[in-house]
C-alpha positions as CSV (number, residue, x, y, z in Angstrom):
1,M,-34.3,-22.4,74.2
2,A,-35.8,-23.2,71.4
3,R,-36.2,-19.9,70.1
4,V,-32.5,-18.7,71.0
5,S,-31.5,-21.1,68.8
6,H,-34.2,-20.3,65.9
7,F,-32.6,-16.8,66.3
8,A,-28.8,-17.8,66.0
9,L,-29.7,-19.7,63.0
10,A,-31.6,-17.3,61.0
11,L,-28.6,-14.2,61.9
12,M,-25.8,-17.0,60.8
13,S,-28.3,-17.1,57.4
14,F,-27.8,-13.6,57.4
15,V,-24.1,-13.6,57.7
16,L,-23.5,-16.9,55.2
17,V,-25.6,-14.9,52.7
18,F,-24.2,-11.4,53.2
19,A,-20.5,-13.0,52.9
20,A,-21.6,-15.1,49.7
21,S,-22.6,-11.7,48.3
22,A,-19.3,-10.1,48.7
23,F,-17.8,-12.5,46.6
24,A,-20.1,-12.4,43.6
25,P,-19.2,-11.3,40.1
26,A,-19.8,-7.6,40.1
27,T,-17.9,-7.5,43.2
28,L,-15.2,-9.1,41.7
29,I,-14.9,-6.4,38.7
30,A,-14.3,-3.9,41.5
31,Q,-11.0,-6.1,42.6
32,K,-7.7,-4.1,41.1
33,F,-7.0,-5.5,37.6
34,P,-5.3,-6.9,36.7
35,T,-3.4,-8.7,39.2
36,R,-2.2,-12.0,36.9
37,P,-0.5,-12.5,33.1
38,I,-3.0,-11.5,30.0
39,T,-3.1,-13.6,27.3
40,W,-2.7,-12.5,24.0
41,I,-4.4,-15.0,21.2
42,V,-3.3,-14.9,17.9
43,P,-5.3,-17.5,15.3
44,Y,-3.1,-17.4,13.0
45,A,0.6,-18.9,12.5
46,P,3.8,-17.1,13.5
47,G,5.0,-14.2,10.9
48,G,2.1,-12.5,9.2
49,A,1.2,-9.1,10.2
50,F,-1.8,-9.9,12.5
51,D,1.3,-12.1,14.7
52,V,3.8,-9.6,14.0
53,L,2.2,-7.0,15.3
54,P,0.9,-8.3,19.3
55,R,4.7,-9.2,19.6
56,G,6.3,-5.8,18.8
57,I,3.3,-4.3,20.9
58,G,2.6,-6.7,23.9
59,P,6.1,-5.1,25.6
60,A,4.5,-1.4,25.6
61,L,1.3,-2.8,27.0
62,S,2.6,-4.8,29.7
63,K,4.4,-1.8,31.0
64,E,1.0,0.2,30.7
65,I,-0.4,-2.7,31.9
66,G,1.9,-3.7,34.7
67,V,1.4,-7.2,34.0
68,P,3.5,-9.6,31.3
69,V,1.4,-10.0,28.3
70,V,1.8,-13.6,26.5
71,V,1.5,-13.9,22.7
72,Q,-0.1,-17.7,21.8
73,N,-0.4,-18.7,18.7
74,I,-3.3,-21.0,18.1
75,P,-4.3,-20.8,14.2
76,G,-7.6,-21.2,12.6
77,A,-10.8,-21.8,14.4
78,E,-9.3,-23.1,17.0
79,G,-8.2,-20.1,18.5
80,Y,-10.9,-18.1,17.7
81,N,-13.0,-20.8,19.7
82,Q,-10.7,-20.9,22.3
83,F,-10.7,-17.1,22.4
84,F,-14.8,-17.1,22.9
85,R,-15.2,-19.7,25.0
86,S,-12.5,-18.3,27.7
87,R,-13.5,-16.3,30.9
88,P,-14.7,-12.5,30.7
89,D,-12.4,-11.5,33.1
90,G,-10.2,-9.2,30.9
91,Y,-7.1,-11.7,31.0
92,T,-7.7,-13.1,27.5
93,I,-7.7,-10.9,24.7
94,G,-7.2,-11.5,20.6
95,M,-6.5,-10.2,16.9
96,V,-9.5,-10.8,15.1
97,D,-9.3,-10.4,11.0
98,V,-13.2,-8.7,11.5
99,V,-14.2,-8.4,7.9
100,G,-13.2,-11.7,6.6
101,E,-15.1,-13.2,9.7
102,L,-17.8,-10.9,9.5
103,A,-18.3,-11.8,5.5
104,Q,-17.8,-16.0,6.2
105,R,-21.1,-15.1,9.0
106,L,-22.9,-14.7,5.7
107,V,-22.3,-17.8,4.2
108,R,-21.7,-20.1,7.3
109,R,-22.3,-20.0,11.1
110,P,-19.2,-20.9,13.0
111,V,-19.1,-21.9,16.3
112,Y,-17.8,-18.9,17.7
113,D,-19.7,-15.4,16.9
114,V,-17.1,-12.0,15.9
115,T,-20.3,-9.6,16.9
116,K,-20.1,-10.8,20.3
117,F,-16.7,-10.2,21.1
118,E,-15.8,-6.9,23.1
119,Y,-14.0,-4.6,20.6
120,L,-11.3,-2.6,21.9
121,G,-9.9,-1.3,18.8
122,R,-7.7,-1.5,15.2
123,L,-4.2,-1.6,15.5
124,N,-4.2,-0.7,11.8
125,T,-5.5,-0.9,8.5
126,G,-3.7,-2.7,5.6
127,V,-3.1,-0.6,2.9
128,N,-4.1,-2.2,-0.4
129,L,-3.3,-2.2,-4.4
130,F,-5.1,-3.5,-7.0
131,V,-2.4,-4.1,-9.9
132,A,-2.5,-6.0,-13.5
133,S,0.1,-8.1,-15.1
134,P,1.7,-7.2,-18.4
135,K,0.8,-10.0,-19.5
136,S,-3.0,-9.6,-19.2
137,P,-5.1,-7.0,-21.5
138,Y,-5.8,-4.4,-19.1
139,R,-3.9,-1.5,-18.5
140,K,-6.3,0.7,-17.2
141,L,-9.4,0.4,-14.9
142,E,-11.5,1.3,-17.8
143,D,-10.2,-2.0,-19.7
144,L,-11.6,-3.9,-16.8
145,K,-15.4,-2.3,-17.4
146,K,-15.2,-3.0,-20.9
147,A,-14.1,-6.9,-20.2
148,K,-15.8,-9.6,-22.0
149,E,-13.8,-12.6,-20.7
150,R,-13.6,-13.7,-17.1
151,V,-11.2,-11.5,-15.6
152,R,-8.8,-13.4,-13.3
153,C,-7.8,-11.9,-9.6
154,G,-5.3,-13.4,-8.2
155,S,-6.2,-14.1,-3.8
156,F,-5.7,-16.5,-1.2
157,G,-8.1,-17.8,1.1
158,A,-11.9,-18.8,1.3
159,L,-12.9,-15.3,1.5
160,S,-10.0,-13.3,2.4
161,T,-10.0,-9.3,2.5
162,P,-8.2,-9.7,-0.9
163,T,-10.9,-12.2,-2.4
164,L,-13.8,-9.8,-0.9
165,Q,-12.1,-6.5,-2.9
166,C,-11.7,-8.4,-6.1
167,V,-15.6,-9.4,-6.2
168,L,-16.7,-6.1,-4.5
169,L,-14.9,-4.4,-7.4
170,S,-16.4,-6.7,-10.1
171,E,-20.0,-6.2,-8.4
172,R,-19.6,-2.5,-9.0
173,L,-17.6,-1.7,-12.0
174,G,-19.3,-5.0,-13.6
175,F,-16.8,-7.0,-15.4
176,P,-17.1,-11.0,-14.9
177,L,-14.9,-12.5,-12.9
178,T,-13.2,-15.3,-11.7
179,I,-10.8,-16.4,-8.4
180,V,-7.2,-17.6,-9.1
181,R,-6.4,-19.1,-5.5
182,F,-2.6,-19.2,-5.0
183,G,-1.1,-19.9,-1.7
184,G,-0.5,-16.8,-0.4
185,P,0.5,-13.2,-0.5
186,S,4.3,-14.4,-2.2
187,E,2.8,-16.6,-4.1
188,S,0.0,-14.3,-5.1
189,I,3.0,-11.9,-6.5
190,V,4.7,-14.6,-8.4
191,G,1.9,-15.7,-10.4
192,T,0.3,-12.0,-10.9
193,V,3.8,-10.9,-12.5
194,R,4.2,-14.5,-14.6
195,G,0.5,-13.8,-15.8
196,D,-1.3,-16.7,-14.1
197,A,-3.7,-14.2,-13.0
198,D,-5.0,-11.1,-14.9
199,I,-5.0,-8.6,-11.8
200,A,-4.4,-8.7,-8.0
201,V,-4.6,-6.9,-4.9
202,L,-2.0,-6.8,-2.1
203,G,-0.7,-4.1,0.4
204,T,0.8,-1.5,-1.5
205,I,3.9,-2.0,0.1
206,L,4.8,-5.8,-1.1
207,W,4.5,-4.4,-4.7
208,L,6.1,-0.8,-5.1
209,D,9.4,-2.9,-5.8
210,H,7.6,-4.7,-8.6
211,I,5.7,-1.4,-10.1
212,A,9.3,-0.1,-10.1
213,K,10.9,-2.8,-12.5
214,G,7.8,-3.0,-14.5
215,N,6.5,-5.8,-13.2
216,V,3.3,-5.0,-12.5
217,I,1.2,-1.9,-13.8
218,P,-0.9,-0.3,-10.6
219,L,-4.4,0.0,-11.4
220,L,-6.9,1.2,-8.3
221,L,-5.7,1.9,-4.5
222,W,-8.0,0.4,-1.8
223,T,-8.1,4.0,-0.6
224,D,-10.1,7.5,0.3
225,G,-7.0,9.3,-1.2
226,G,-3.9,8.7,-3.2
227,D,-0.7,7.6,-2.3
228,P,2.6,10.0,-2.9
229,R,4.3,7.0,-3.2
230,L,2.2,6.0,-6.3
231,P,1.5,9.6,-8.3
232,G,-1.5,9.6,-10.7
233,V,-3.1,6.0,-9.3
234,I,-6.5,7.0,-8.7
235,S,-8.3,5.8,-5.8
236,L,-11.8,4.5,-4.6
237,K,-12.5,8.1,-3.8
238,D,-11.7,9.5,-7.5
239,I,-14.0,6.5,-8.8
240,G,-17.1,7.4,-6.0
241,L,-16.6,4.3,-4.1
242,S,-15.2,5.4,-0.7
243,E,-17.7,3.4,1.3
244,L,-15.5,0.5,-0.2
245,T,-12.7,1.6,2.1
246,L,-14.5,0.0,5.0
247,V,-13.6,-3.2,3.2
248,A,-9.9,-3.3,4.6
249,V,-7.3,-5.8,6.1
250,Q,-8.6,-4.0,9.5
251,R,-6.1,-6.2,12.2
252,T,-8.3,-5.5,15.9
253,V,-8.0,-6.6,18.9
254,A,-10.9,-7.6,21.2
255,A,-11.7,-9.2,24.8
256,S,-13.7,-11.9,25.2
257,P,-17.4,-11.7,25.3
258,Q,-19.2,-9.9,28.0
259,T,-16.2,-9.0,29.8
260,P,-17.1,-5.9,32.0
261,A,-16.9,-2.7,30.8
262,E,-14.5,-1.2,33.3
263,R,-12.2,-3.9,32.4
264,R,-12.7,-3.1,28.7
265,Q,-11.9,0.2,29.4
266,D,-8.5,-0.4,31.2
267,L,-7.3,-2.7,28.5
268,T,-8.5,0.2,25.9
269,N,-6.7,2.6,27.8
270,A,-3.5,0.7,28.0
271,L,-3.5,-0.1,24.5
272,G,-3.6,3.3,23.7
273,N,-0.8,4.9,25.6
274,A,1.3,1.8,24.3
275,M,0.4,2.9,20.6
276,K,1.7,6.0,21.2
277,S,4.8,5.2,22.8
278,D,8.3,6.2,20.9
279,E,8.6,2.4,21.5
280,V,6.2,1.2,19.2
281,Q,5.7,4.1,17.3
282,K,9.8,3.2,15.8
283,F,8.5,-0.7,15.5
284,L,6.1,0.1,13.1
285,A,7.9,2.5,11.2
286,E,10.7,0.2,10.9
287,R,8.2,-2.3,9.5
288,K,6.4,0.7,7.3
289,F,2.6,-0.1,9.2
290,E,0.2,2.0,8.9
291,T,-0.8,4.3,12.1
292,D,-4.2,5.0,11.4
293,T,-5.1,3.3,15.0
294,E,-8.6,3.5,16.5
295,L,-9.6,2.7,19.4
296,G,-12.9,2.4,21.8
297,E,-16.5,3.7,20.7
298,P,-15.3,5.8,17.3
299,F,-13.5,2.0,16.2
300,R,-17.1,0.6,17.3
301,K,-19.4,2.9,15.2
302,G,-17.7,2.0,12.3
303,L,-17.6,-1.6,12.5
304,A,-21.0,-1.1,12.9
305,S,-21.4,0.6,9.4
306,L,-19.0,-2.2,8.3
307,N,-21.3,-4.5,9.3
308,G,-24.1,-3.3,7.6
309,L,-21.9,-2.5,4.4
310,L,-21.2,-6.3,3.9
311,G,-24.9,-6.7,4.2
312,Q,-25.9,-4.6,1.2
313,Y,-23.5,-7.2,-0.4
314,E,-24.7,-10.2,0.9
315,P,-26.1,-11.2,-2.3
316,A,-22.7,-11.0,-4.5
317,I,-20.8,-12.4,-2.0
318,K,-23.4,-15.7,-1.4
319,R,-23.6,-16.2,-5.5
320,F,-19.9,-16.1,-5.4
321,V,-19.6,-18.5,-3.3
322,Q,-21.9,-20.5,-4.2
323,S,-20.9,-20.8,-7.5
324,G,-17.1,-22.1,-6.4
325,G,-15.1,-18.6,-6.4
326,K,-16.5,-17.8,-10.4
């Protein structure tokens, strides 16, 4: 009887182990996905492009993925931290200002590590334009190269993309720089028109009316080619600095670190279909957003190139930060 009892216990143990293995994480991955709402974290306040894009794309993504997509604003590091710590099950995605965040890593180490997010791709890129104030002595790019006094570049944020673009242009053209910090894009425009800054860089669309009125002078398109709206304005390509186009406002979407490949692919496919839908294309056109979406492996390769490029300029970025923005 004892031997029968031992056999029964052994058999029971085997059954329990087998049953437990059926519910292991690897098997859970193969279960139907998704079956509940997906949270799209926006680590920025409502109103900006990083918020407007998810709200415009979310309904189409919901149709593609088959469950509600809930956009949630959690501004600042708290939003990034919550996103970083979320379960790697595909039910949390988030917006990432990948250029600004990668630059921040060069000078400090936040709790979250943006290199560990599982990037789905880029929704679009904000195309920026450098302009000069008519009250400054600068009328063309050559004037900046000859500058002896510090050129006042209007920007906002500690290491925002516009600030990085000012720093990199100064480094490559060799002019002395100081950053004039404004509260945001609107304040930067007003300050540049008023002459509080010599130059500034923002989205091209934000400058067009002011250029037409003669309030600012276009200097340089931060692109790899011209813009039909601004004939005759030179680009980075024209001055042999095409590689710097990577340092742009890339509005990217990622999943939580260690999200399984199968679920990342499901999300990427759904996002790609949503971006191509008539609904989203109309939304992008009405808002005058660029349509240079790039998803999956092509984007991730570009991301590696961006990280490498920022690494090349690490000494210049650190010098800028250590000097207090001068």
